[in-house]
C-alpha positions in Angstrom: 0.1 0.0 0.0 2.8 2.4 0.6 4.1 2.2 -2.9 0.7 3.2 -4.4 0.5 6.3 -2.3 4.1 7.3 -3.4 3.3 6.7 -7.1 0.1 8.7 -6.8 2.0 11.6 -5.2 4.6 11.4 -8.0 1.9 11.5 -10.6 0.2 14.4 -9.0 3.5 16.3 -8.8 4.4 15.4 -12.3 1.0 16.7 -13.6 1.3 19.8 -11.5 4.8 20.5 -13.0 3.5 19.9 -16.5 0.6 22.3 -16.0 2.9 24.9 -14.6 5.2 24.5 -17.6 2.3 24.8 -20.1 1.1 27.9 -18.3 4.5 29.5 -18.4 4.8 28.8 -22.1 1.6 30.7 -22.8 2.1 34.2 -24.2 1.3 37.0 -21.9 -2.2 38.3 -22.5 -3.1 41.8 -21.3 -6.6 43.1 -21.1 -7.2 46.5 -22.7 -7.4 49.5 -20.4 -11.0 50.1 -21.0 -12.0 46.4 -20.8 -14.5 46.8 -17.8 -16.3 49.7 -19.6 -16.6 47.8 -22.9 -17.8 44.6 -21.0 -20.3 46.6 -19.0 -21.5 48.2 -22.2 -22.1 44.8 -23.8 -23.8 43.5 -20.7 -26.1 46.6 -20.6 -27.0 46.1 -24.3 -27.8 42.4 -23.7 -29.9 43.2 -20.7 -31.8 46.0 -22.6 -32.5 43.5 -25.5 -33.9 40.9 -23.0 -36.1 43.5 -21.4 -37.4 44.5 -24.9 -38.2 40.9 -25.8 -39.8 40.4 -22.4 -42.0 43.5 -22.9 -42.9 42.3 -26.4 -44.0 39.0 -25.2 -46.0 40.5 -22.5 -47.7 42.9 -24.9 -48.5 40.1 -27.2 -49.9 38.0 -24.4 -52.0 40.9 -23.2 -53.5 41.5 -26.7 -54.3 37.7 -27.1 -56.0 37.4 -23.6 -57.9 40.6 -24.2 -59.2 39.3 -27.6 -60.1 36.0 -26.0 -62.0 37.8 -23.2 -63.9 40.0 -25.5 -64.8 36.9 -27.7 -65.9 35.1 -24.6 -68.1 38.1 -23.5 -69.7 38.3 -26.8 -70.5 34.6 -26.9 -72.0 34.7 -23.4 -74.1 37.6 -24.3 -75.3 36.0 -27.4 -76.0 32.8 -25.4 -78.0 34.5 -22.7 -80.0 36.7 -25.0 -80.8 33.9 -27.6 -79.7 36.1 -30.4 -78.4 34.2 -33.4 -75.5 35.3 -35.5 -77.6 35.0 -38.7 -80.1 37.7 -37.2 -77.2 40.1 -36.6 -75.6 39.7 -40.0 -79.2 40.2 -41.6 -79.6 43.5 -39.6 -76.2 44.6 -40.7 -76.8 43.9 -44.4 -80.1 45.9 -44.2 -78.3 49.0 -43.1 -77.8 51.6 -46.0 -74.5 53.3 -46.2 -74.6 56.9 -47.3 -72.5 57.8 -50.3 -70.4 60.3 -48.3 -69.1 57.4 -46.2 -67.9 55.6 -49.2 -66.3 58.7 -50.4 -64.3 59.2 -47.2 -63.6 55.5 -46.5 -60.3 55.4 -48.4 -59.1 58.3 -46.4 -60.3 56.7 -43.2 -58.3 53.7 -43.9 -55.2 55.5 -45.3 -54.8 58.0 -42.4 -54.1 55.5 -39.6 -51.7 53.6 -41.8 -49.8 56.8 -42.6 -49.6 57.7 -38.9 -48.3 54.3 -38.2 -45.8 54.5 -41.0 -44.6 57.9 -39.8 -44.1 56.5 -36.3 -42.2 53.5 -37.6 -39.9 55.7 -39.8 -39.2 58.1 -36.9 -38.5 55.3 -34.6 -36.1 53.5 -37.1 -34.4 56.7 -38.6 -35.1 59.3 -36.0 -31.4 59.9 -35.5 -31.2 61.4 -38.9 -33.7 64.3 -37.9 -31.6 65.3 -34.9 -28.8 66.8 -37.0 
């Protein structure tokens, strides 16, 4: 038993010596002077990205749950009042639409789209306006 302990110690010392030799052969690596600033900047960017993703997921889940809640409320109201969907569509088809509404309809559709497009362009390329 005494021999196995000595050979284990020799093996451990030998590997320690080999590791030290390999480390000493490595070239010296120096960190740049602003390493911590750059690293913190990258970490902050990553955290902000994760927060944006989390906010986006939360927003999407809120929209989905709201739509499901509205649909459920409509179904419950239709169920309790015994109104059929066919009756609602018949009533809507009997409504006459004035010609002025049809004249302004393209504008009513286009204006929200243009507002959204303006918002998107300012968000994406807003830094060009700050000159």
